[in-house]
PDB file of N, CA, C and O in Angstrom:
ATOM      1  N   MET A   1      29.876  27.777  -7.545  1.00  0.00           N
ATOM      2  CA  MET A   1      28.776  28.366  -8.352  1.00  0.00           C
ATOM      3  C   MET A   1      29.045  29.703  -8.590  1.00  0.00           C
ATOM      4  O   MET A   1      29.609  30.471  -7.810  1.00  0.00           O
ATOM      5  N   GLU A   2      28.576  29.978  -9.814  1.00  0.00           N
ATOM      6  CA  GLU A   2      28.751  31.252 -10.392  1.00  0.00           C
ATOM      7  C   GLU A   2      27.754  32.212  -9.724  1.00  0.00           C
ATOM      8  O   GLU A   2      26.650  31.939  -9.252  1.00  0.00           O
ATOM      9  N   SER A   3      28.415  33.453  -9.792  1.00  0.00           N
ATOM     10  CA  SER A   3      27.797  34.830  -8.885  1.00  0.00           C
ATOM     11  C   SER A   3      26.731  35.448 -10.177  1.00  0.00           C
ATOM     12  O   SER A   3      26.718  35.372 -11.406  1.00  0.00           O
ATOM     13  N   LEU A   4      25.989  36.002  -9.256  1.00  0.00           N
ATOM     14  CA  LEU A   4      24.743  36.548 -10.413  1.00  0.00           C
ATOM     15  C   LEU A   4      25.598  38.016 -10.501  1.00  0.00           C
ATOM     16  O   LEU A   4      26.166  38.547  -9.547  1.00  0.00           O
ATOM     17  N   PRO A   5      25.533  38.616 -12.116  1.00  0.00           N
ATOM     18  CA  PRO A   5      25.888  39.896 -11.830  1.00  0.00           C
ATOM     19  C   PRO A   5      25.404  41.181 -11.148  1.00  0.00           C
ATOM     20  O   PRO A   5      24.214  41.077 -11.445  1.00  0.00           O
ATOM     21  N   ILE A   6      25.443  41.755 -10.792  1.00  0.00           N
ATOM     22  CA  ILE A   6      25.373  42.661 -10.017  1.00  0.00           C
ATOM     23  C   ILE A   6      24.137  43.558 -10.684  1.00  0.00           C
ATOM     24  O   ILE A   6      23.338  44.023  -9.871  1.00  0.00           O
ATOM     25  N   ALA A   7      23.929  43.820 -11.988  1.00  0.00           N
ATOM     26  CA  ALA A   7      22.547  44.720 -12.077  1.00  0.00           C
ATOM     27  C   ALA A   7      21.507  43.390 -12.099  1.00  0.00           C
ATOM     28  O   ALA A   7      20.339  43.776 -12.158  1.00  0.00           O
ATOM     29  N   GLU A   8      21.632  41.961 -12.068  1.00  0.00           N
ATOM     30  CA  GLU A   8      20.730  41.558 -12.064  1.00  0.00           C
ATOM     31  C   GLU A   8      20.486  41.564  -9.973  1.00  0.00           C
ATOM     32  O   GLU A   8      19.396  41.808  -9.454  1.00  0.00           O
ATOM     33  N   ILE A   9      21.261  41.369  -9.486  1.00  0.00           N
ATOM     34  CA  ILE A   9      21.201  41.615  -7.945  1.00  0.00           C
ATOM     35  C   ILE A   9      20.239  42.949  -7.731  1.00  0.00           C
ATOM     36  O   ILE A   9      19.103  42.889  -7.259  1.00  0.00           O
ATOM     37  N   ILE A  10      20.613  43.634  -7.976  1.00  0.00           N
ATOM     38  CA  ILE A  10      20.226  45.641  -7.888  1.00  0.00           C
ATOM     39  C   ILE A  10      18.433  44.854  -8.490  1.00  0.00           C
ATOM     40  O   ILE A  10      17.485  44.870  -7.705  1.00  0.00           O
ATOM     41  N   LEU A  11      18.323  44.391  -9.589  1.00  0.00           N
ATOM     42  CA  LEU A  11      17.099  44.589 -10.167  1.00  0.00           C
ATOM     43  C   LEU A  11      16.207  43.850  -9.269  1.00  0.00           C
ATOM     44  O   LEU A  11      15.149  44.382  -8.934  1.00  0.00           O
ATOM     45  N   ILE A  12      16.642  42.217  -8.672  1.00  0.00           N
ATOM     46  CA  ILE A  12      16.052  41.644  -8.191  1.00  0.00           C
ATOM     47  C   ILE A  12      15.604  42.187  -6.086  1.00  0.00           C
ATOM     48  O   ILE A  12      14.603  42.022  -5.387  1.00  0.00           O
ATOM     49  N   SER A  13      16.656  42.679  -5.893  1.00  0.00           N
ATOM     50  CA  SER A  13      16.223  43.491  -4.743  1.00  0.00           C
ATOM     51  C   SER A  13      15.486  44.420  -4.754  1.00  0.00           C
ATOM     52  O   SER A  13      14.524  44.547  -3.996  1.00  0.00           O
ATOM     53  N   PHE A  14      15.905  45.379  -5.806  1.00  0.00           N
ATOM     54  CA  PHE A  14      14.768  46.624  -5.680  1.00  0.00           C
ATOM     55  C   PHE A  14      13.314  46.124  -6.304  1.00  0.00           C
ATOM     56  O   PHE A  14      12.269  46.735  -6.078  1.00  0.00           O
ATOM     57  N   LEU A  15      13.382  45.067  -7.027  1.00  0.00           N
ATOM     58  CA  LEU A  15      11.509  44.801  -7.399  1.00  0.00           C
ATOM     59  C   LEU A  15      11.228  44.193  -5.773  1.00  0.00           C
ATOM     60  O   LEU A  15      10.247  44.587  -5.143  1.00  0.00           O
ATOM     61  N   MET A  16      11.967  43.440  -5.330  1.00  0.00           N
ATOM     62  CA  MET A  16      11.655  42.385  -4.176  1.00  0.00           C
ATOM     63  C   MET A  16      11.056  43.710  -2.989  1.00  0.00           C
ATOM     64  O   MET A  16       9.900  43.808  -2.577  1.00  0.00           O
ATOM     65  N   ILE A  17      11.849  44.326  -2.749  1.00  0.00           N
ATOM     66  CA  ILE A  17      11.384  45.252  -1.699  1.00  0.00           C
ATOM     67  C   ILE A  17      10.362  46.368  -1.839  1.00  0.00           C
ATOM     68  O   ILE A  17       9.802  46.830  -0.845  1.00  0.00           O
ATOM     69  N   PHE A  18      10.069  46.887  -3.308  1.00  0.00           N
ATOM     70  CA  PHE A  18       9.292  47.960  -4.027  1.00  0.00           C
ATOM     71  C   PHE A  18       7.919  46.800  -3.635  1.00  0.00           C
ATOM     72  O   PHE A  18       6.960  47.126  -2.935  1.00  0.00           O
ATOM     73  N   ALA A  19       8.086  45.559  -4.200  1.00  0.00           N
ATOM     74  CA  ALA A  19       6.870  44.872  -4.303  1.00  0.00           C
ATOM     75  C   ALA A  19       5.984  44.972  -2.992  1.00  0.00           C
ATOM     76  O   ALA A  19       4.816  45.324  -2.827  1.00  0.00           O
ATOM     77  N   VAL A  20       7.289  44.390  -1.833  1.00  0.00           N
ATOM     78  CA  VAL A  20       6.257  44.332  -0.490  1.00  0.00           C
ATOM     79  C   VAL A  20       5.836  45.149  -0.051  1.00  0.00           C
ATOM     80  O   VAL A  20       4.845  44.949   0.652  1.00  0.00           O
ATOM     81  N   HIS A  21       6.408  46.697  -0.234  1.00  0.00           N
ATOM     82  CA  HIS A  21       6.476  47.397   0.080  1.00  0.00           C
ATOM     83  C   HIS A  21       4.862  48.042  -0.284  1.00  0.00           C
ATOM     84  O   HIS A  21       4.043  48.484   0.521  1.00  0.00           O
ATOM     85  N   GLN A  22       4.756  47.931  -1.628  1.00  0.00           N
ATOM     86  CA  GLN A  22       3.554  48.649  -2.421  1.00  0.00           C
ATOM     87  C   GLN A  22       2.371  47.642  -1.483  1.00  0.00           C
ATOM     88  O   GLN A  22       1.435  48.134  -0.854  1.00  0.00           O
ATOM     89  N   ILE A  23       2.634  46.333  -1.558  1.00  0.00           N
ATOM     90  CA  ILE A  23       1.303  45.602  -1.511  1.00  0.00           C
ATOM     91  C   ILE A  23       0.843  45.763   0.269  1.00  0.00           C
ATOM     92  O   ILE A  23      -0.353  45.887   0.532  1.00  0.00           O
ATOM     93  N   SER A  24       1.734  45.751   1.247  1.00  0.00           N
ATOM     94  CA  SER A  24       1.565  46.456   2.423  1.00  0.00           C
ATOM     95  C   SER A  24       0.885  47.641   2.247  1.00  0.00           C
ATOM     96  O   SER A  24      -0.285  47.700   2.625  1.00  0.00           O
ATOM     97  N   ARG A  25       1.479  48.709   1.679  1.00  0.00           N
ATOM     98  CA  ARG A  25       0.418  49.690   1.771  1.00  0.00           C
ATOM     99  C   ARG A  25      -0.945  49.819   1.289  1.00  0.00           C
ATOM    100  O   ARG A  25      -1.997  50.043   1.886  1.00  0.00           O
ATOM    101  N   VAL A  26      -0.681  49.629   0.094  1.00  0.00           N
ATOM    102  CA  VAL A  26      -2.199  49.389  -1.086  1.00  0.00           C
ATOM    103  C   VAL A  26      -3.118  48.575  -0.431  1.00  0.00           C
ATOM    104  O   VAL A  26      -4.295  48.817  -0.161  1.00  0.00           O
ATOM    105  N   VAL A  27      -2.455  47.589  -0.207  1.00  0.00           N
ATOM    106  CA  VAL A  27      -3.536  46.328   0.762  1.00  0.00           C
ATOM    107  C   VAL A  27      -4.360  46.855   1.971  1.00  0.00           C
ATOM    108  O   VAL A  27      -5.511  47.244   2.169  1.00  0.00           O
ATOM    109  N   ILE A  28      -2.973  46.645   2.838  1.00  0.00           N
ATOM    110  CA  ILE A  28      -3.379  46.510   4.245  1.00  0.00           C
ATOM    111  C   ILE A  28      -3.576  48.210   4.445  1.00  0.00           C
ATOM    112  O   ILE A  28      -4.586  48.631   5.008  1.00  0.00           O
ATOM    113  N   GLY A  29      -2.856  48.845   4.096  1.00  0.00           N
ATOM    114  CA  GLY A  29      -2.723  50.384   4.349  1.00  0.00           C
ATOM    115  C   GLY A  29      -2.116  50.826   5.366  1.00  0.00           C
ATOM    116  O   GLY A  29      -2.486  51.740   6.103  1.00  0.00           O
ATOM    117  N   GLU A  30      -1.212  50.224   5.436  1.00  0.00           N
ATOM    118  CA  GLU A  30      -0.106  50.444   6.788  1.00  0.00           C
ATOM    119  C   GLU A  30       0.736  49.737   6.257  1.00  0.00           C
ATOM    120  O   GLU A  30       0.433  48.804   5.513  1.00  0.00           O
ATOM    121  N   ASN A  31       2.610  50.249   6.717  1.00  0.00           N
ATOM    122  CA  ASN A  31       3.617  49.480   6.363  1.00  0.00           C
ATOM    123  C   ASN A  31       3.417  47.675   7.432  1.00  0.00           C
ATOM    124  O   ASN A  31       3.385  47.490   8.649  1.00  0.00           O
ATOM    125  N   ALA A  32       3.321  46.652   6.218  1.00  0.00           N
ATOM    126  CA  ALA A  32       3.632  45.664   7.023  1.00  0.00           C
ATOM    127  C   ALA A  32       4.801  45.020   7.033  1.00  0.00           C
ATOM    128  O   ALA A  32       4.984  43.989   7.681  1.00  0.00           O
ATOM    129  N   ASP A  33       5.753  45.633   6.251  1.00  0.00           N
ATOM    130  CA  ASP A  33       7.315  45.551   6.019  1.00  0.00           C
ATOM    131  C   ASP A  33       7.703  45.709   7.123  1.00  0.00           C
ATOM    132  O   ASP A  33       6.871  46.134   7.924  1.00  0.00           O
ATOM    133  N   THR A  34       8.971  45.464   7.571  1.00  0.00           N
ATOM    134  CA  THR A  34       9.844  46.600   8.760  1.00  0.00           C
ATOM    135  C   THR A  34      11.135  46.590   8.102  1.00  0.00           C
ATOM    136  O   THR A  34      12.155  45.907   8.197  1.00  0.00           O
ATOM    137  N   TYR A  35      10.677  47.766   7.266  1.00  0.00           N
ATOM    138  CA  TYR A  35      12.340  48.338   6.639  1.00  0.00           C
ATOM    139  C   TYR A  35      13.624  48.079   6.702  1.00  0.00           C
ATOM    140  O   TYR A  35      14.233  47.603   5.743  1.00  0.00           O
ATOM    141  N   PRO A  36      14.273  48.412   8.030  1.00  0.00           N
ATOM    142  CA  PRO A  36      15.626  47.805   8.387  1.00  0.00           C
ATOM    143  C   PRO A  36      16.143  46.313   8.334  1.00  0.00           C
ATOM    144  O   PRO A  36      17.316  46.057   8.063  1.00  0.00           O
ATOM    145  N   SER A  37      14.948  45.083   8.683  1.00  0.00           N
ATOM    146  CA  SER A  37      15.514  43.569   8.577  1.00  0.00           C
ATOM    147  C   SER A  37      15.108  43.314   7.498  1.00  0.00           C
ATOM    148  O   SER A  37      15.513  42.279   6.970  1.00  0.00           O
ATOM    149  N   GLY A  38      14.099  44.230   6.746  1.00  0.00           N
ATOM    150  CA  GLY A  38      14.251  43.983   4.771  1.00  0.00           C
ATOM    151  C   GLY A  38      15.508  44.222   4.169  1.00  0.00           C
ATOM    152  O   GLY A  38      16.182  43.492   3.442  1.00  0.00           O
ATOM    153  N   ILE A  39      15.736  45.494   4.641  1.00  0.00           N
ATOM    154  CA  ILE A  39      17.128  46.063   3.783  1.00  0.00           C
ATOM    155  C   ILE A  39      18.235  44.618   4.134  1.00  0.00           C
ATOM    156  O   ILE A  39      18.646  43.771   3.341  1.00  0.00           O
ATOM    157  N   LEU A  40      18.433  44.723   5.285  1.00  0.00           N
ATOM    158  CA  LEU A  40      19.346  43.503   5.720  1.00  0.00           C
ATOM    159  C   LEU A  40      19.118  42.325   5.249  1.00  0.00           C
ATOM    160  O   LEU A  40      20.129  41.792   4.792  1.00  0.00           O
ATOM    161  N   ILE A  41      18.018  41.621   5.177  1.00  0.00           N
ATOM    162  CA  ILE A  41      17.666  40.430   4.508  1.00  0.00           C
ATOM    163  C   ILE A  41      17.728  40.141   3.197  1.00  0.00           C
ATOM    164  O   ILE A  41      17.609  39.013   2.717  1.00  0.00           O
ATOM    165  N   ALA A  42      17.951  41.351   2.488  1.00  0.00           N
ATOM    166  CA  ALA A  42      18.217  41.596   0.732  1.00  0.00           C
ATOM    167  C   ALA A  42      19.482  41.119   1.092  1.00  0.00           C
ATOM    168  O   ALA A  42      19.857  39.990   0.776  1.00  0.00           O
ATOM    169  N   GLY A  43      20.220  41.972   1.784  1.00  0.00           N
ATOM    170  CA  GLY A  43      21.956  42.071   1.738  1.00  0.00           C
ATOM    171  C   GLY A  43      22.426  40.749   2.174  1.00  0.00           C
ATOM    172  O   GLY A  43      23.509  40.259   1.851  1.00  0.00           O
ATOM    173  N   GLY A  44      21.229  40.013   3.195  1.00  0.00           N
ATOM    174  CA  GLY A  44      21.968  38.552   4.056  1.00  0.00           C
ATOM    175  C   GLY A  44      21.957  37.604   3.030  1.00  0.00           C
ATOM    176  O   GLY A  44      22.866  36.776   2.980  1.00  0.00           O
ATOM    177  N   LEU A  45      21.176  37.607   2.314  1.00  0.00           N
ATOM    178  CA  LEU A  45      20.531  36.434   1.473  1.00  0.00           C
ATOM    179  C   LEU A  45      21.390  36.535   0.036  1.00  0.00           C
ATOM    180  O   LEU A  45      21.682  35.570  -0.669  1.00  0.00           O
ATOM    181  N   PHE A  46      21.686  37.782  -0.197  1.00  0.00           N
ATOM    182  CA  PHE A  46      22.579  37.658  -1.481  1.00  0.00           C
ATOM    183  C   PHE A  46      24.074  37.432  -1.473  1.00  0.00           C
ATOM    184  O   PHE A  46      24.802  36.963  -2.348  1.00  0.00           O
ATOM    185  N   TYR A  47      24.390  37.965  -0.049  1.00  0.00           N
ATOM    186  CA  TYR A  47      25.788  37.832   0.469  1.00  0.00           C
ATOM    187  C   TYR A  47      25.732  36.224   0.832  1.00  0.00           C
ATOM    188  O   TYR A  47      26.801  35.693   0.528  1.00  0.00           O
ATOM    189  N   VAL A  48      25.017  35.536   1.256  1.00  0.00           N
ATOM    190  CA  VAL A  48      25.273  33.816   1.687  1.00  0.00           C
ATOM    191  C   VAL A  48      24.886  33.045   0.326  1.00  0.00           C
ATOM    192  O   VAL A  48      25.349  31.918   0.154  1.00  0.00           O
ATOM    193  N   ALA A  49      24.265  33.475  -0.394  1.00  0.00           N
ATOM    194  CA  ALA A  49      23.957  32.761  -1.694  1.00  0.00           C
ATOM    195  C   ALA A  49      25.099  32.973  -3.127  1.00  0.00           C
ATOM    196  O   ALA A  49      25.358  32.267  -4.101  1.00  0.00           O
ATOM    197  N   THR A  50      25.495  34.086  -2.726  1.00  0.00           N
ATOM    198  CA  THR A  50      27.088  34.200  -3.864  1.00  0.00           C
ATOM    199  C   THR A  50      28.170  34.252  -3.081  1.00  0.00           C
ATOM    200  O   THR A  50      29.241  34.053  -3.654  1.00  0.00           O
ATOM    201  N   ASN A  51      28.202  34.556  -1.441  1.00  0.00           N
ATOM    202  CA  ASN A  51      29.758  34.633  -0.837  1.00  0.00           C
ATOM    203  C   ASN A  51      30.226  35.775  -1.232  1.00  0.00           C
ATOM    204  O   ASN A  51      31.450  35.825  -1.109  1.00  0.00           O
ATOM    205  N   ASP A  52      29.807  36.607  -1.608  1.00  0.00           N
ATOM    206  CA  ASP A  52      30.850  37.513  -2.442  1.00  0.00           C
ATOM    207  C   ASP A  52      30.261  38.988  -1.514  1.00  0.00           C
ATOM    208  O   ASP A  52      29.150  39.340  -1.911  1.00  0.00           O
ATOM    209  N   ILE A  53      30.718  39.684  -0.606  1.00  0.00           N
ATOM    210  CA  ILE A  53      30.094  40.952  -0.058  1.00  0.00           C
ATOM    211  C   ILE A  53      30.086  42.350  -0.937  1.00  0.00           C
ATOM    212  O   ILE A  53      30.147  43.346  -0.217  1.00  0.00           O
ATOM    213  N   SER A  54      30.028  42.594  -2.230  1.00  0.00           N
ATOM    214  CA  SER A  54      29.810  43.497  -2.966  1.00  0.00           C
ATOM    215  C   SER A  54      28.314  42.763  -3.657  1.00  0.00           C
ATOM    216  O   SER A  54      27.591  43.397  -4.425  1.00  0.00           O
ATOM    217  N   SER A  55      28.086  41.626  -3.312  1.00  0.00           N
ATOM    218  CA  SER A  55      26.609  41.345  -4.392  1.00  0.00           C
ATOM    219  C   SER A  55      25.539  41.440  -2.907  1.00  0.00           C
ATOM    220  O   SER A  55      24.312  41.368  -2.975  1.00  0.00           O
ATOM    221  N   GLY A  56      26.261  41.601  -1.709  1.00  0.00           N
ATOM    222  CA  GLY A  56      25.196  42.001  -0.735  1.00  0.00           C
ATOM    223  C   GLY A  56      24.735  43.579  -0.246  1.00  0.00           C
ATOM    224  O   GLY A  56      23.710  44.052   0.245  1.00  0.00           O
ATOM    225  N   ILE A  57      26.464  44.290  -0.779  1.00  0.00           N
ATOM    226  CA  ILE A  57      26.209  45.558  -0.621  1.00  0.00           C
ATOM    227  C   ILE A  57      25.271  46.043  -1.690  1.00  0.00           C
ATOM    228  O   ILE A  57      24.281  46.741  -1.468  1.00  0.00           O
ATOM    229  N   ALA A  58      25.576  45.711  -2.607  1.00  0.00           N
ATOM    230  CA  ALA A  58      24.457  45.975  -3.970  1.00  0.00           C
ATOM    231  C   ALA A  58      22.937  45.303  -3.581  1.00  0.00           C
ATOM    232  O   ALA A  58      22.019  45.979  -4.047  1.00  0.00           O
ATOM    233  N   ALA A  59      22.620  44.440  -3.031  1.00  0.00           N
ATOM    234  CA  ALA A  59      21.551  44.114  -3.004  1.00  0.00           C
ATOM    235  C   ALA A  59      21.049  44.835  -1.714  1.00  0.00           C
ATOM    236  O   ALA A  59      19.826  44.758  -1.602  1.00  0.00           O
ATOM    237  N   SER A  60      21.732  45.580  -0.619  1.00  0.00           N
ATOM    238  CA  SER A  60      21.232  46.245   0.446  1.00  0.00           C
ATOM    239  C   SER A  60      20.818  47.974  -0.101  1.00  0.00           C
ATOM    240  O   SER A  60      19.866  48.668   0.256  1.00  0.00           O
ATOM    241  N   LEU A  61      21.890  48.282  -1.040  1.00  0.00           N
ATOM    242  CA  LEU A  61      21.038  49.981  -1.644  1.00  0.00           C
ATOM    243  C   LEU A  61      20.399  49.636  -2.410  1.00  0.00           C
ATOM    244  O   LEU A  61      19.584  50.527  -2.649  1.00  0.00           O
ATOM    245  N   SER A  62      20.214  48.631  -3.135  1.00  0.00           N
ATOM    246  CA  SER A  62      18.861  48.672  -4.158  1.00  0.00           C
ATOM    247  C   SER A  62      17.616  48.358  -3.177  1.00  0.00           C
ATOM    248  O   SER A  62      16.565  48.999  -3.227  1.00  0.00           O
ATOM    249  N   ALA A  63      17.798  47.558  -2.500  1.00  0.00           N
ATOM    250  CA  ALA A  63      16.373  47.470  -1.768  1.00  0.00           C
ATOM    251  C   ALA A  63      15.884  48.777  -1.222  1.00  0.00           C
ATOM    252  O   ALA A  63      14.806  49.317  -1.472  1.00  0.00           O
ATOM    253  N   ALA A  64      16.948  49.249  -0.353  1.00  0.00           N
ATOM    254  CA  ALA A  64      16.844  50.708  -0.121  1.00  0.00           C
ATOM    255  C   ALA A  64      15.741  51.299  -0.812  1.00  0.00           C
ATOM    256  O   ALA A  64      14.576  51.485  -0.460  1.00  0.00           O
ATOM    257  N   ALA A  65      16.484  51.610  -2.097  1.00  0.00           N
ATOM    258  CA  ALA A  65      16.135  52.855  -2.958  1.00  0.00           C
ATOM    259  C   ALA A  65      14.699  52.838  -3.490  1.00  0.00           C
ATOM    260  O   ALA A  65      13.918  53.765  -3.704  1.00  0.00           O
ATOM    261  N   GLY A  66      14.484  50.451  -3.763  1.00  0.00           N
ATOM    262  CA  GLY A  66      13.076  50.637  -3.978  1.00  0.00           C
ATOM    263  C   GLY A  66      12.521  50.826  -2.772  1.00  0.00           C
ATOM    264  O   GLY A  66      11.582  50.029  -2.768  1.00  0.00           O
ATOM    265  N   HIS A  67      12.526  51.396  -1.744  1.00  0.00           N
ATOM    266  CA  HIS A  67      11.499  50.813  -0.745  1.00  0.00           C
ATOM    267  C   HIS A  67      10.831  52.642  -0.446  1.00  0.00           C
ATOM    268  O   HIS A  67       9.748  53.104  -0.088  1.00  0.00           O
ATOM    269  N   TYR A  68      12.681  53.446  -0.977  1.00  0.00           N
ATOM    270  CA  TYR A  68      11.992  55.042  -0.901  1.00  0.00           C
ATOM    271  C   TYR A  68      11.768  55.379  -2.064  1.00  0.00           C
ATOM    272  O   TYR A  68      11.601  56.568  -2.336  1.00  0.00           O
ATOM    273  N   LEU A  69      11.707  54.251  -3.161  1.00  0.00           N
ATOM    274  CA  LEU A  69      10.782  55.053  -4.276  1.00  0.00           C
ATOM    275  C   LEU A  69       9.212  54.500  -4.116  1.00  0.00           C
ATOM    276  O   LEU A  69       8.351  55.115  -4.745  1.00  0.00           O
ATOM    277  N   SER A  70       8.768  53.241  -3.210  1.00  0.00           N
ATOM    278  CA  SER A  70       7.262  53.117  -3.164  1.00  0.00           C
ATOM    279  C   SER A  70       7.259  54.129  -1.921  1.00  0.00           C
ATOM    280  O   SER A  70       6.313  54.907  -2.042  1.00  0.00           O
ATOM    281  N   VAL A  71       7.868  54.324  -0.988  1.00  0.00           N
ATOM    282  CA  VAL A  71       7.116  55.604  -0.342  1.00  0.00           C
ATOM    283  C   VAL A  71       6.912  57.058  -0.746  1.00  0.00           C
ATOM    284  O   VAL A  71       6.265  57.829  -0.037  1.00  0.00           O
ATOM    285  N   PHE A  72       7.490  57.431  -1.929  1.00  0.00           N
ATOM    286  CA  PHE A  72       7.501  58.548  -2.304  1.00  0.00           C
ATOM    287  C   PHE A  72       6.189  58.373  -3.283  1.00  0.00           C
ATOM    288  O   PHE A  72       5.248  59.158  -3.400  1.00  0.00           O
ATOM    289  N   LEU A  73       6.395  57.126  -3.947  1.00  0.00           N
ATOM    290  CA  LEU A  73       5.024  56.904  -4.483  1.00  0.00           C
ATOM    291  C   LEU A  73       4.069  56.843  -4.278  1.00  0.00           C
ATOM    292  O   LEU A  73       3.334  57.547  -4.972  1.00  0.00           O
ATOM    293  N   CYS A  74       3.551  56.139  -3.408  1.00  0.00           N
ATOM    294  CA  CYS A  74       2.394  56.135  -2.013  1.00  0.00           C
ATOM    295  C   CYS A  74       2.355  57.567  -1.633  1.00  0.00           C
ATOM    296  O   CYS A  74       1.449  58.134  -2.244  1.00  0.00           O
ATOM    297  N   LYS A  75       2.930  58.256  -0.944  1.00  0.00           N
ATOM    298  CA  LYS A  75       3.067  59.465  -1.001  1.00  0.00           C
ATOM    299  C   LYS A  75       2.348  60.295  -2.161  1.00  0.00           C
ATOM    300  O   LYS A  75       1.218  60.740  -1.961  1.00  0.00           O
ATOM    301  N   ARG A  76       2.947  60.483  -3.267  1.00  0.00           N
ATOM    302  CA  ARG A  76       2.380  61.418  -4.329  1.00  0.00           C
ATOM    303  C   ARG A  76       1.097  60.993  -4.767  1.00  0.00           C
ATOM    304  O   ARG A  76       0.303  61.875  -5.091  1.00  0.00           O
ATOM    305  N   PHE A  77       0.655  59.483  -4.854  1.00  0.00           N
ATOM    306  CA  PHE A  77      -0.511  59.092  -5.569  1.00  0.00           C
ATOM    307  C   PHE A  77      -1.418  58.835  -4.136  1.00  0.00           C
ATOM    308  O   PHE A  77      -2.303  57.999  -4.322  1.00  0.00           O
ATOM    309  N   ASN A  78      -1.381  59.299  -2.969  1.00  0.00           N
ATOM    310  CA  ASN A  78      -2.049  59.093  -1.774  1.00  0.00           C
ATOM    311  C   ASN A  78      -2.840  57.436  -1.917  1.00  0.00           C
ATOM    312  O   ASN A  78      -4.035  57.168  -1.787  1.00  0.00           O
ATOM    313  N   TRP A  79      -1.573  56.422  -2.259  1.00  0.00           N
ATOM    314  CA  TRP A  79      -2.099  55.265  -2.399  1.00  0.00           C
ATOM    315  C   TRP A  79      -1.710  54.994  -0.684  1.00  0.00           C
ATOM    316  O   TRP A  79      -2.254  53.896  -0.573  1.00  0.00           O
ATOM    317  N   HIS A  80      -1.404  55.145   0.047  1.00  0.00           N
ATOM    318  CA  HIS A  80      -1.100  55.481   1.589  1.00  0.00           C
ATOM    319  C   HIS A  80      -2.331  55.222   2.468  1.00  0.00           C
ATOM    320  O   HIS A  80      -2.548  54.432   3.387  1.00  0.00           O
ATOM    321  N   GLU A  81      -3.147  56.282   1.787  1.00  0.00           N
ATOM    322  CA  GLU A  81      -4.680  56.172   2.679  1.00  0.00           C
ATOM    323  C   GLU A  81      -5.697  55.164   2.419  1.00  0.00           C
ATOM    324  O   GLU A  81      -5.951  54.989   1.228  1.00  0.00           O
ATOM    325  N   LYS A  82      -6.399  54.394   3.349  1.00  0.00           N
ATOM    326  CA  LYS A  82      -6.874  53.066   3.416  1.00  0.00           C
ATOM    327  C   LYS A  82      -8.239  53.576   3.344  1.00  0.00           C
ATOM    328  O   LYS A  82      -8.712  54.203   4.292  1.00  0.00           O
ATOM    329  N   ASN A  83      -9.154  53.260   1.878  1.00  0.00           N
ATOM    330  CA  ASN A  83     -10.203  52.930   1.616  1.00  0.00           C
ATOM    331  C   ASN A  83     -10.893  54.473   2.170  1.00  0.00           C
ATOM    332  O   ASN A  83     -11.759  54.422   3.044  1.00  0.00           O
ATOM    333  N   LYS A  84     -10.563  55.497   1.745  1.00  0.00           N
ATOM    334  CA  LYS A  84     -11.026  57.136   2.063  1.00  0.00           C
ATOM    335  C   LYS A  84     -11.639  57.374   0.659  1.00  0.00           C
ATOM    336  O   LYS A  84     -10.985  57.376  -0.384  1.00  0.00           O
ATOM    337  N   PRO A  85     -12.721  57.535   0.741  1.00  0.00           N
ATOM    338  CA  PRO A  85     -13.762  57.735  -0.831  1.00  0.00           C
ATOM    339  C   PRO A  85     -13.535  59.126  -0.934  1.00  0.00           C
ATOM    340  O   PRO A  85     -14.035  59.767  -1.858  1.00  0.00           O
TER     341      PRO A  85
END
């Protein structure tokens, strides 16, 4: 089985965590995702899929970056405020 290029792993992990965090913050108004488990799941899934530890580490780091960017954007644009007039 061919392993994915690191750039694809990083992009997929980043977008996956970013999307989950944005959806939970904007739609629900609070964190519905569990940050540490999301990071570990992203890394674990890529490690299992590719059997390559560097892919798992890249996925975990990218997922963490996606989460922190999402948190920054929520705070910057007040997206985390649920139904405030």
